[in-house]
C-alpha positions as CSV (number, residue, x, y, z in Angstrom):
1,M,-5.4,22.9,-2.5
2,T,-2.7,20.3,-2.6
3,A,-3.3,17.0,-3.3
4,S,-2.9,15.9,0.3
5,T,-5.6,18.3,1.4
6,T,-8.1,17.0,-1.6
7,S,-11.2,16.0,0.8
8,S,-14.1,12.9,-0.5
9,A,-16.2,15.5,0.2
10,S,-15.1,17.9,-2.2
11,A,-18.1,16.9,-4.9
12,R,-20.8,15.4,-5.1
13,Y,-22.2,12.4,-7.7
14,P,-26.1,11.8,-6.3
15,S,-26.8,8.7,-9.5
16,L,-23.7,6.7,-7.8
17,S,-25.7,6.9,-4.0
18,G,-27.1,3.4,-3.9
19,R,-25.0,2.3,-6.6
20,T,-23.6,-1.1,-7.0
21,V,-19.5,-1.0,-6.9
22,F,-17.3,-4.0,-6.9
23,I,-13.3,-2.7,-5.7
24,S,-10.5,-5.4,-6.2
25,G,-7.4,-4.8,-4.3
26,G,-10.3,-2.5,-1.9
27,A,-8.0,-3.4,2.1
28,S,-5.0,-0.8,1.4
29,G,-3.6,1.9,-1.0
30,I,-5.7,3.3,-3.6
31,G,-8.3,0.5,-3.7
32,E,-8.2,1.4,0.4
33,T,-9.2,5.1,-1.1
34,L,-11.8,4.4,-3.1
35,V,-13.9,2.0,-0.9
36,R,-14.1,5.2,1.2
37,F,-15.1,7.8,-1.5
38,F,-17.3,5.9,-3.2
39,H,-18.8,4.7,0.3
40,A,-19.0,8.1,1.6
41,Q,-21.6,9.0,-1.6
42,G,-23.8,6.3,-0.7
43,A,-22.5,3.9,-2.7
44,R,-23.3,0.1,-2.0
45,V,-18.9,-1.0,-2.0
46,G,-18.5,-4.3,-2.0
47,F,-14.3,-5.3,-1.8
48,C,-12.4,-8.1,-2.0
49,D,-8.5,-8.0,-1.2
50,L,-5.4,-11.3,-0.5
51,D,-5.3,-9.2,2.9
52,A,-7.6,-10.1,5.0
53,A,-7.9,-8.9,8.4
54,A,-6.8,-4.9,6.2
55,G,-10.0,-5.6,4.3
56,H,-12.2,-6.6,7.4
57,A,-10.5,-3.6,9.5
58,L,-11.8,-1.5,6.6
59,A,-15.6,-2.9,6.4
60,T,-16.0,-2.8,10.1
61,E,-14.6,0.3,10.4
62,L,-17.1,1.7,7.7
63,A,-19.7,-0.7,8.9
64,A,-22.2,2.4,10.7
65,T,-24.5,3.4,7.5
66,N,-24.0,1.4,4.9
67,A,-22.2,-1.0,5.9
68,P,-19.3,-2.5,2.4
69,L,-19.1,-6.0,2.2
70,F,-15.5,-7.7,1.5
71,C,-14.9,-10.6,0.1
72,Q,-11.3,-12.4,1.0
73,C,-10.2,-13.9,-2.2
74,D,-7.1,-14.0,-4.5
75,V,-7.9,-12.4,-7.8
76,T,-5.8,-14.9,-9.9
77,D,-7.7,-17.8,-8.9
78,V,-10.6,-16.8,-11.7
79,P,-13.6,-19.0,-10.1
80,A,-12.9,-17.5,-6.7
81,F,-12.4,-14.2,-7.6
82,Q,-15.9,-14.4,-9.7
83,A,-17.6,-16.2,-6.6
84,A,-16.7,-12.6,-5.0
85,I,-18.1,-11.3,-6.8
86,D,-21.4,-13.1,-7.0
87,A,-21.9,-13.0,-3.2
88,V,-21.6,-9.2,-3.8
89,R,-24.3,-9.5,-6.7
90,Q,-25.9,-11.3,-4.3
91,H,-25.4,-9.5,-1.5
92,F,-26.0,-5.3,-3.2
93,G,-28.5,-6.3,-6.5
94,P,-26.6,-6.2,-9.8
95,I,-22.9,-4.7,-10.1
96,A,-23.2,-0.9,-12.1
97,V,-19.7,0.4,-11.6
98,L,-16.5,-1.6,-11.6
99,L,-13.0,-0.9,-10.1
100,N,-10.3,-3.6,-11.5
101,N,-8.2,-2.1,-9.2
102,A,-5.9,-5.3,-8.2
103,A,-2.3,-4.6,-8.6
104,N,1.1,-6.1,-7.9
105,D,3.9,-3.8,-9.0
106,R,6.6,-6.2,-7.2
107,R,10.1,-5.3,-8.5
108,H,11.7,-7.9,-11.3
109,E,14.6,-8.2,-13.5
110,M,14.2,-9.7,-17.3
111,A,17.3,-12.5,-16.9
112,D,16.0,-13.9,-13.8
113,V,11.8,-14.4,-14.8
114,T,10.8,-18.1,-15.6
115,S,7.6,-18.9,-17.2
116,D,6.1,-19.5,-14.3
117,D,6.9,-16.5,-12.3
118,F,5.8,-14.4,-15.8
119,D,2.5,-16.1,-15.4
120,R,1.4,-14.8,-11.8
121,L,2.6,-11.2,-13.0
122,V,-0.2,-11.7,-15.9
123,A,-2.5,-12.8,-13.6
124,V,-1.9,-10.2,-10.8
125,N,-1.6,-7.7,-13.0
126,F,-4.8,-8.1,-16.4
127,K,-5.9,-11.5,-16.3
128,H,-8.2,-10.9,-13.4
129,Q,-9.6,-7.2,-15.1
130,F,-10.9,-9.5,-17.9
131,F,-12.5,-12.0,-15.9
132,A,-14.1,-9.5,-14.1
133,A,-15.4,-7.1,-16.9
134,Q,-16.9,-10.9,-18.3
135,A,-18.5,-11.5,-14.6
136,V,-19.9,-8.1,-14.3
137,A,-21.3,-7.7,-18.0
138,P,-24.9,-9.0,-18.3
139,D,-25.7,-7.2,-14.6
140,M,-25.1,-3.9,-16.8
141,R,-26.5,-4.7,-19.0
142,A,-29.7,-5.9,-17.1
143,L,-29.2,-1.9,-15.6
144,G,-29.3,-0.4,-18.8
145,G,-25.5,0.4,-18.4
146,G,-23.1,0.6,-16.1
147,S,-19.2,1.3,-15.7
148,I,-16.0,-0.7,-16.6
149,I,-12.9,1.0,-15.0
150,N,-9.6,-1.0,-15.9
151,F,-6.5,0.4,-13.9
152,G,-3.8,1.3,-16.2
153,S,0.0,3.0,-15.1
154,I,2.2,5.1,-16.7
155,S,5.4,3.5,-15.8
156,W,5.6,2.0,-19.2
157,M,4.8,5.4,-20.9
158,I,7.7,6.9,-19.4
159,K,9.6,4.0,-20.0
160,G,10.5,2.5,-15.9
161,A,13.1,-0.2,-15.3
162,G,13.2,-3.1,-12.8
163,Y,9.8,-4.4,-14.0
164,P,8.5,-4.8,-17.6
165,V,6.0,-7.1,-17.2
166,Y,3.8,-5.8,-14.7
167,Q,4.9,-2.4,-17.3
168,A,2.9,-5.0,-20.4
169,C,0.2,-6.0,-18.0
170,K,0.1,-1.6,-18.0
171,A,0.1,-1.1,-21.4
172,A,-2.2,-4.2,-22.3
173,A,-5.0,-2.2,-19.8
174,R,-5.3,0.2,-22.7
175,G,-6.0,-2.4,-25.1
176,L,-8.9,-4.3,-23.6
177,T,-9.8,-0.9,-22.3
178,R,-11.1,0.1,-25.9
179,S,-12.0,-3.6,-27.2
180,L,-14.5,-3.6,-24.2
181,A,-15.9,-0.4,-25.0
182,R,-16.5,-1.1,-28.4
183,D,-18.2,-4.7,-27.4
184,L,-20.2,-3.3,-25.0
185,G,-20.8,0.1,-25.6
186,K,-24.8,-0.6,-27.5
187,Q,-25.3,-1.6,-24.3
188,N,-25.1,1.3,-23.3
189,I,-21.9,-0.1,-21.3
190,R,-19.3,2.5,-20.5
191,V,-15.1,1.5,-20.4
192,N,-12.4,3.9,-19.2
193,S,-9.0,3.0,-17.8
194,I,-7.7,5.8,-15.0
195,V,-3.5,6.2,-15.4
196,P,-2.3,6.7,-12.5
197,G,1.3,8.3,-11.4
198,W,3.6,7.9,-9.2
199,V,0.7,7.8,-6.2
200,M,2.1,8.8,-2.8
201,T,0.7,5.5,-1.3
202,E,2.1,4.2,2.0
203,R,3.8,1.0,0.0
204,Q,5.4,3.1,-2.0
205,L,6.9,5.4,0.3
206,R,7.8,2.3,2.7
207,L,9.3,0.4,-0.8
208,W,10.3,2.8,-3.8
209,V,10.0,6.6,-2.9
210,K,14.0,7.7,-1.8
211,P,15.5,10.8,-0.8
212,E,17.2,10.9,-5.0
213,S,13.0,10.3,-5.2
214,E,11.7,13.8,-4.7
215,A,14.1,14.8,-6.9
216,Q,13.1,13.2,-9.4
217,I,9.6,14.0,-9.6
218,D,9.5,17.4,-9.0
219,A,11.6,17.4,-12.4
220,A,8.9,15.5,-14.5
221,Q,5.8,16.4,-13.0
222,C,4.4,20.3,-14.6
223,L,2.3,20.9,-11.2
224,P,4.2,20.6,-7.6
225,G,3.2,18.3,-4.9
226,R,3.1,15.2,-5.0
227,V,-0.5,13.0,-6.8
228,M,-2.2,11.4,-3.9
229,A,-4.8,8.3,-3.6
230,E,-7.0,10.7,-2.8
231,D,-6.5,12.1,-6.5
232,I,-7.2,9.1,-8.3
233,A,-10.0,8.1,-6.8
234,S,-12.0,11.8,-7.1
235,M,-11.2,10.8,-11.2
236,A,-13.0,7.6,-10.4
237,L,-16.1,8.9,-8.8
238,F,-16.7,10.6,-12.3
239,L,-16.5,8.2,-13.7
240,A,-18.4,6.4,-12.9
241,A,-21.1,8.8,-11.8
242,D,-23.5,10.0,-14.9
243,D,-22.0,12.9,-15.2
244,S,-19.7,11.1,-17.5
245,K,-22.0,9.1,-19.1
246,M,-20.6,10.0,-22.4
247,C,-16.9,9.3,-22.3
248,T,-15.9,5.8,-22.9
249,A,-12.4,4.2,-24.6
250,Q,-10.3,6.4,-22.6
251,D,-7.6,6.8,-20.9
252,Y,-7.8,9.5,-18.0
253,V,-4.5,10.4,-16.9
254,V,-3.8,11.2,-13.2
255,D,0.4,12.6,-12.8
256,A,0.1,16.3,-12.5
257,G,1.8,16.5,-15.6
258,W,4.9,13.7,-15.9
259,T,4.1,11.7,-19.4
């Protein structure tokens, strides 16, 4: 089976049914697939995104059964972001699973980055992960446990060029994961990172994947084919479910063997 044919029905996780899940950046790309996969498991899904039109369209499409809740917000506005998390809590109950997916990999040259640019890049790619974890930790303590999943990137591991602040943020996600895993572990809260390879989302195909990229990917990956958003979501389901109850403080790399 190739990556492009992977289905949300490939594995079922009964422990996710009825569990409240919050996903940042859930209206498109990997985030959209996360929303679809967790919804298919019967989870109570809340998600946020800056793109109101895409978010409402996705929520409406999935509303026939177990309707998800979409909250439009900018994750760089911490009070607004935490208000969105609270809205999901009020609607569905305590949050048991957090997926810190939101990010923006826009390219930037070191010489061009201003102090304000740096702060904005950190805010959209890293800062919100900490404050989302801060917001949901009391819920998870009250529930007797939970799962926080941060999203990293192989970009810093393979020494990618042209977006140094983004890569620094994704490297920092690894440190945050390990630190929070220690701080929260005694409350049975697991904290892990998913580290995607080059995922063939619509954005990547539109902006960054060029004809010459195909040869680069083929040479770098151990496996043939392409990493798809479904491959990332499949790993997320496992880390959110009770099947991974003894997994914490780890990075789960899904990159077809690039690194």
